[in-house]
C-alpha positions as CSV (number, residue, x, y, z in Angstrom):
1,X,-55.3,-35.8,34.9
2,X,-54.9,-33.5,32.0
3,X,-54.4,-35.2,28.6
4,X,-53.8,-33.0,25.6
5,X,-54.3,-34.0,21.9
6,X,-52.7,-32.5,18.8
7,X,-53.4,-33.6,15.3
8,X,-50.9,-32.6,12.5
9,X,-50.9,-34.2,9.0
10,X,-52.8,-37.3,10.0
11,X,-50.7,-38.0,13.1
12,X,-52.6,-37.7,16.4
13,X,-50.3,-37.0,19.4
14,X,-51.9,-37.7,22.8
15,X,-49.7,-36.3,25.6
16,X,-50.4,-37.9,29.0
17,X,-50.2,-36.2,32.4
18,X,-48.3,-37.2,35.5
19,X,-50.1,-40.5,36.1
20,X,-51.7,-42.9,33.7
21,X,-54.1,-44.8,35.8
22,X,-57.8,-45.7,36.2
23,X,-58.7,-42.1,36.7
24,X,-57.6,-41.4,33.1
25,X,-59.9,-43.9,31.4
26,X,-62.6,-41.5,30.1
27,X,-60.3,-38.7,29.2
28,X,-57.8,-41.0,27.3
29,X,-60.6,-42.8,25.4
30,X,-62.1,-39.5,24.4
31,X,-58.7,-38.4,23.1
32,X,-58.4,-41.1,20.4
33,X,-62.1,-41.6,19.7
34,X,-62.7,-38.0,18.9
35,X,-59.5,-37.7,16.9
36,X,-59.5,-40.5,14.3
37,X,-56.2,-41.0,12.5
38,X,-54.1,-43.5,10.7
39,X,-51.2,-42.9,13.1
40,X,-51.1,-42.1,16.8
41,X,-48.3,-41.2,19.2
42,X,-48.9,-41.6,22.9
43,X,-46.4,-39.2,24.6
44,X,-45.3,-40.2,28.1
45,X,-42.9,-37.3,28.6
46,X,-44.8,-36.1,31.7
47,X,-45.8,-39.5,33.0
48,X,-44.2,-40.5,36.3
49,X,-46.6,-43.3,37.2
50,X,-48.5,-46.0,35.3
51,X,-50.5,-48.8,36.7
52,X,-52.0,-51.9,35.0
53,X,-55.1,-50.0,34.0
54,X,-52.8,-47.9,31.8
55,X,-51.7,-51.0,30.0
56,X,-55.4,-52.0,29.5
57,X,-56.2,-48.6,28.1
58,X,-53.5,-48.9,25.5
59,X,-54.8,-52.4,24.5
60,X,-58.3,-50.9,24.2
61,X,-56.9,-48.2,22.0
62,X,-55.3,-50.8,19.8
63,X,-58.6,-52.7,19.5
64,X,-60.5,-49.5,18.7
65,X,-58.1,-48.2,16.0
66,X,-57.8,-51.5,14.2
67,X,-55.0,-53.2,12.4
68,X,-54.4,-50.4,9.9
69,X,-53.3,-47.9,12.5
70,X,-49.8,-47.3,13.8
71,X,-49.5,-46.5,17.5
72,X,-46.2,-45.3,18.8
73,X,-45.4,-45.0,22.6
74,X,-42.8,-42.2,22.8
75,X,-40.7,-40.3,25.4
76,X,-41.1,-43.1,27.9
77,X,-39.1,-42.7,31.1
78,X,-36.9,-45.8,32.0
79,X,-39.3,-47.2,34.6
80,X,-42.3,-46.8,32.2
81,X,-40.3,-48.4,29.4
82,X,-39.5,-51.4,31.7
83,X,-43.2,-51.9,32.4
84,X,-44.0,-51.9,28.7
85,X,-41.1,-54.3,27.9
86,X,-42.0,-56.7,30.7
87,X,-45.6,-56.7,29.3
88,X,-44.2,-57.4,25.8
89,X,-45.9,-54.3,24.4
90,X,-43.1,-54.0,21.8
91,X,-44.9,-56.8,19.9
92,X,-48.0,-54.7,19.5
93,X,-46.8,-51.1,19.6
94,X,-43.8,-49.1,18.3
95,X,-41.9,-48.0,21.4
96,X,-39.3,-45.2,21.2
């Protein structure tokens, strides 16, 4: 999986690849750990598949960044959005 990271004016955008699964753990963690910011966007525009480990990675990111950070989940395809909503992630993340 190829994850790209772009930081502009304190906003770190992490763009995911085609699948967000267990194989993404190390690369995803490195993306936010090595790019500290007050605001993050996780861009799902390329993501066709997400499994439960993807949900876990997002929760780990939330724990790592702390209460002062904003994390937005953006460009979610309808089936990814449904998974996030069923999991009540709208209570912890901004989803758009």
